[in-house]
C-alpha angles and dihedrals in degrees: 000000000000124000090251092056092045089051093049089047091051093050091046091050093048088053090045089053089051089048091049091055089049093048090047095052090045090052092045089052093057095035091077088074093063103025092109091060104075100190091049089046093057093044092050092048093052094044089050097052093042092052093046091050090053092046093052095043088050089055090048090049093051088052106039104002091261101301109162120213131168092248088059092064089042090052090050092047089049092052091049091049090049091055095049090050103042112011110030103085095042090048094051091052093049091046091052091048092049094048091048088051093049092047090049089049093051091045090050091050090046092052092044091052091043096051102034101035114016100038096047090047092051089047093052090046092051091046093050092049091049092051092047089049091051092046093052089049092050094047091046092050091049097043096045093081090046093053089049089052092050094049092056095074091041090054092048092049091049091050090048091050092047093051089053097055120110120258089246092064090044090058093044091052092046089051091051091047092053092046092053089045090055092049090049089050094049092048089050093050092046092049092049090048093055091044092055092047090050090055 
C-alpha cells in the first residue's frame, strides 16, 4: 500500500468515525420510541451496528480494497472522538430542528389532504346519499297510491278465481290451514314452556 493510499485511507476512516458518531446520535434520537420494547430494542441495535460496519467496510474497500491495519481503527476512533468533542452538540440541535421541520411538513400535508381532498369527497358522498334517499322516499310516496290501484283488480281477480274453485279444493285448503294452525299452536306452546323453564 503506497503512502498516498495510506493517507487517503486515514482521512476516509476519520470521516467514517465522524459519520459513525452522527449515525449513532441519529439512531439514539429515534430509539426512544421503542426503548420500552426490549426485543425490538435488541433487534434494532444489532441491525444498526451490522449496517454501520458494512458501510464503513465498503468505504474502506473503495479506498484500499478492504485491507485492514491497526491505524485504520485508530483513525476511525479519532474521527469518532473528534465528533464527540467538537460536533456532537451542534449536530444534535440541527437534527432536532430538521426532524421538527419534517414532522411539521408532513402534518401540513396531512391537513391539506384532509381538508381539500378527503373532506370534500366525504361531503359529496354524504350529499349524494341524502339526495338518493330523498328521491327514493318521494318515488315511494308517489307510487304507493298507484300500487294500491293496481292491487284492486288483482284482489278482485283472486276473489273471483277463489269463488270458482270446486268444493273439494275448498276442503283441501281448509285442512291445510288447520294443519298449519296446529303446528303454529304447538310451536308457541313449546316455546312458552321452555321460556318458563329457563326462568
